[in-house]
N, C-alpha and C positions, 0 to 999 in steps of 0.2 A: 504494500500500500504506500503510494508516494505521499510526500509532505503535503502537497496541495489538497489531495483527497482527504487526508487525515484531519485537515482543518474543519471539515464538515461534521466531525465527530467531537462533540464537546467532551471535556474532561469530566468524568463521572466518579463521584465518591459514593460507594454503596455501603449502607449501614445494616448491621445485625447479621444478615443472611449470607453465608459463603456459597460459592458455586459448588454444586455436587449433582450426582445423578441418582440420589437416594430419596430425598424428601421433596414434596411438591414445590415448596418455595425455591429450593435449590435447582430443581430441574427447570422450572419456569424461568428463573433467573439466567441459567445457562443458555437456554434456547432464545431468550430475548437479546442477550448481549454477545452471542457467538459472532466472531469475526470483527469485533470492536478492536481498534488498535490497542495493544497491551499497555503502551505507555500513556494511554489516556483513560485508564480505569484503575481504581484501587478499592479495596474492601476493608472496612473496619468491622470485623466479625466477632461475635461472642465466642470466647474461648471454648466453651462446652459444645459449640457447634462445629468447631474445627477439628477434624479427625482424619482417619485414613481414607474416608470417602470424599474428602474435600478435593475439588478439581482445580488444577492450575492451568488448564487448557485455555481458558478465556482470560484469566488474570493471575499474575504471579506476585502482585504487590499487595500484601495483607498486613494489617495491624491486628494483633490478637488482643481483644479486650479481656484483660485478666485482673490480677489482684489490685492493680493500680486504679482500676475503674469499677470493678465489682466489689461492693462493700456489703458484708454480711454481719448482722448482729448475733449475739449469743442466743441459742446454741448452734446456729447454722455455721458460724465461723469455725466451729470445731470439726465439722463433717464435710464442708464444701471443699472442693479442690482448690489448691493454691496455684492457679495458672499464672505463668509468667507473662506479663504484659510486654507488648512491643512489636516492632516491625518483623515480618516474616516473609522472606523471599525464598520460594522453593521452585527450582527449575525442573526437577525431575521427580518421578515417583520414588526413586531411591533416596531422596532427601527426607523421606517421611519420618525418620527418627527425630526430626526437629519439631514435629507436631506435638501439641499438648497430649500428655499421657493420661489415661483414665484408670483410676484405682477401683476395680470392680467391687471390692469389699466395702470401701468407703461409700461408693455410689449406692450400694444396696442399703447400707445403714441410713443414708440420707433419704432415699426415695421411699423406703418401706417403714421406717420407724420414726424418723424425725419430721419429715415434711407433712405427712397426712394429718397429724393432730394440729400442727401449726396452721395448715390451710383451713381445716375444719373450724378452728377457733377464730379465724380471721385475723391472726396476728402476723402471718407471713409477710404481708404487705408492709408492715412496720419494721421488718428486719432485713430489708433488701433495698439497695439503691445502685444505680449505674451512674458513675460520675464522669465528667469530662476532665480527665487528668491533664496537667500541663504538657506531659510528653505526648499524649494523644493529640492535643490541640496543635502542638508544634509540627507533628507528623502530617496532620491534615493541611495545615497552612503551607508546608513545604510542597505537598502535592499540588495545592492550589487548584481545587476543582472549579469547574464552571457551574456545575449543578450537583445536587445531592439526590440520590435515589434510595428510598428506605422501605423496608418491610418491618413490621413490628407485630408481635403476637401476644403482648402483655402490656399492662399499664406502665410498668417501669421502662419497658423498651420504647413505648411511645413518648414518655417524658424525656428519655435520652435523645431521641430524634429531635425533639424541640430544642434541647440544650445545644446540640450540634448546629442546628440551623441558626440559632441565635449567636453562637460563638463564631461561626464562619460568615454569617450574613450573606449566604448564597441561596438562590432559589432552590426549593426542594420539591421532588415528586414523591408521593407516598402511594404504595401499592398494597391494598388490603387483600389478603388471601382467604381468611375465614372470619366469620362474625363472632370472634372470641368474646366480645363484649356481652353477648347474650348468655355466656357461660358463667360469668362472674357471680351472678345471683344464686347459682346452684352450689358454689364452692365452699361457703362457710355460713355459720349462724348469723353473721353480720353481712350477708350477701347483698341486701338492699343498699346498705351504706356504701360498700365497696363498688357496687354497680354505679351508684351516683358519682362517686369519686372518679371511677375509671372513665365514665362518659365525659366528665368535666375535663380531665387531662387529655382525653382523646380529641375532644373538640378544640382544645387549646393547640394541640399539634396540627389539626386540620387548618386552623387559622394561620399557622406558620408555613403551610404548604401551598405552593403555587400551582401544582398539577396533581389532581386527585385521580387515582387509578383503582379500578375494582377488578375482581376476578370473574364476574358474571354480569349480564345485563340486569338480572333480578336484584343483585346487590346494588348496582348503580341507581336503580329506581328507588329502592328502599332507603338508601343513604341520602338521596336527595330529599326524600320526605322527612327522614329522621334528623339529619344534620344541616340541610340547606345548601350543601355543596354539590356541584355537578361532577360526576365521576365518569371516566371513560373506561370501557371494558378492555382489558388485556388478559386473555386466557393463554394457557400454555401453547405456544406455536410449535409447529412440527416441520422438519426438513423433509419435503415430499419425496425426494429421490431416495433418502435413507429408508423411509418406511415402505416405499413401493417395492423394494426388493423382496419383501416377504408377503406381499399382498395376495390375498386368497384368489385362486384362479378357478376352482371347482366348488360347486355347492352341493355335491353328492355327499351324504353323511358317511363318516367312517364306520367300519363294522362295530367298533366300540366308540360311540360318539363322545367327544371331549368337550365338557363345559369348563371354561377356564376363568378363574378369578386370580388376578395378579395385583399385589399391592400390600398395604398395611392391614393389620388386624387390630382389634381393640374398639375404642369408643366409636359408636355410630355405625359399626360394621358387623360385629360378631353375631348378633341375633339373626340378621338376614342371611348370613353365611350358613348358619345352622338350619334355618328354614329351608334353604335350597338343598342342603344335604339330605334332609328328611324327605323332601319331595322326590328326589332322585332315587333314594333307597326304595321308596314306595313304588315308583314306576318300574324300577328294575324287577321288583318282586311280583307286582301285579301283571306285568306284560311280558315278562321274560326278556327284558332288555339288559344291556350291559353298558349303560351310560357311566362315564367316569367324571367325577367332579375334581378337577385338578386345582389345588390351592398352592399358588406360587407366592409364598409369604415368608417373612423373616424367620419364623419359628413354628415348630409343631406344638399345638396346645392339646390339653387333655381331652377336650370334647371331641376332637377329630376322630379318636379311636372308637367312638360310638357309632360310626357310619361306615359301612363297607364300601361305599362308592368313592370315598375320598382317597385321592393320591396326593401326598405331600411332595412339593418340589421347592427347594430353596431358590431364592431369587437368582436369576441368571445375569450375566453381564449385559449392560445396556445394548450392546451391539447385537445381541441375540434376540432381542424382543420382537423385531419385525417378523422373524421366522416363527417364533413361538405363538404370537398373536394370530398370524395368518394360518397356522396349522390347526388351530382349535376349530371346533364346529360352531360353538356359541361362546361369546364373551359375556361374562356376568358383571354387572355394575350395581352393587347394592348399597342402600342406606338403611339404618335402623329407624324405627317409628316411635321410640320413646321420646317424651317431651324434652328431656335433657339432650339427647342426640340431635333431635330436630333443631333445637336452639343453635347448635354449633354448625350444622351442615346446611341449613335452609338456603343460604345464599352463596354457598360454595360451589365450585365446579371442579370435579376430580381432575387432577393433572393428566391422568391416563385417558380421559374422555376423548380428547382429540386423537390420541394414539390408537385407541380402539377403533375410532371412526375410520381412519385412513387404512386400517388393516384389511378392510373388506370382509371381515368376519361379522356375521349378524350379532347384534347386541341385545341383551335382555336386561332391562333396568327394573329393580325393585326399590321404590322410593316413594315417599309421600308426594301427592300431586302438587302441593304448594311449596315445592322446592325449585330452585333455579335449574337444576339438572332435568327434572321431569318436564318443566315448561319448555326448555330448549329442545328436548328430544321430540316432544309432541308437536311443537311448532313446525319443525322441519321433517318430521316423520323419519328419523334416522335410527330409531330403536323401538323394540317392543317394550311398552311401559306397563308395569303393574303398580297401581297406585294405592293398594290396600295391603295391610299386613295380614294376609289370608292365605293359608295353605292351598285351598281349593283354587283360588284365583291364580296363584303362581304355577300350580300344576297345569292348569288349563292353558296358560300362556306358553309355558315350556313345550307342552305337547303340540300346540299350534305351530310353533317354530320348527320343531323336529319333523312334523308331518307335511308342512307346506313349503316346498322348495322355492316357489315363486315369491312367497313372502320373505324368505331369507334373502333372495336376490334383490328384491325391491328395497328392503331396509338397508342392505349393504351398499347398493348403488347410491341411495340418498345420503348415507353417511359419508361416503367417499366424496361426493359432490360438495357437501357442506364443509368438509375438512379442507378441500382444495380451495374453496372460495373464501373461507373465513379464518383459516388457521395456518395458511402457508407462511412459513417462517420468513421467507424473503420479503413478503409484503408487510407482515406484522412488524418485523425489525425496522424496516424503512419508515413505517408510520411512527414508531417509537423514536427513532433517530431524529425525525423531523420535529417531533414534539419537544424533545430535549434540546435540540439546537435552538428552537424558538424560545424555550424556557431560559436558556443561557443569556438571552438578550434582554430579559425583563428584570425589573427590580423586585427583590423579595418583599414579602408582606412587611409592613411597618409594625413596630411594637404597639 
């Protein structure tokens, strides 16, 4: 990339989230900023998010937010990692010994014994702060960004973004991934109080933000109503050529049809995974079928042993995903229906949604109808949507997909078309580059 061309790329300082191919925020970040000139991008990332999965393909100029920035009160100061703060430049994967190390025993004590009661009692918020240290501020000023791009998933991280914007006095773009603010009220006995405080601090950050970005159209609409700011939607973009190499070519079912779920397990997912496993076991027993439910997830959990249809598969390298997705007969995209889960995922858009779409494999969604995901799929008819937490409804929809080859072809064709028109990385990156280039020329919000 020549010097003249690089001038069209503003210098961007990214806050909180490192690049990776593991988490939704990291994957989206990687796909948005791929091919950005390396000398015009830097990341100030939370030390606990920087690990062996962190990517240096897009950016190799990191500042690790550690002990100089992360301040813990008693008893958290006894169990939290003492991560060394400071610049980190890693050129190769072989340099990974320089990354922050995790003590699994200490982490277990913190996550299983210390954190739960502090969260439940509502005092965790009083024992944690992210400061703008002098060393960090000097590093940022030396990089001298034109704009700031931030993701934040907690109140303290949002406050930190505000501190950075005020310290640098540069225009900031903020990108919201999940509606974590709706979860605050469920986390402690003082949930209502911390929900109010979190919204106040979040709005303060939005006031310091010049470009507001959301992960879905539903979120953009809701946040306009809730907070009064206009949000532009940027969901995970995809490199079409990369994903087309594994795109499904035949819609004849395999002898042992494979239904694949790939991603995380836990909050907002587990109940709907179990429901599908139960449905498949029933169909295999009642109709003499041999459907396999492949769970490509980080770890095997105890409940999986209760279902004969389940095949556990550890996550594969990112480069293998096009072939894995294209080889499946149906891709499963579930959300849970509990009020707590729905609060978190209502306006989210799974990172893998666009990846599923371009694969050409028919998609089955189980999710409440009042979610951004269900709305998007029904608007453009790119997936079979089951909008009720009902075994009979899920079984009926799955059978319809298995038995109707034309339906599978139609949904797949629609999904490919939407992916190509709305999620092409080349188009989306250029749109973001234009926005950030324009942002670099505006004055940041006044105090």
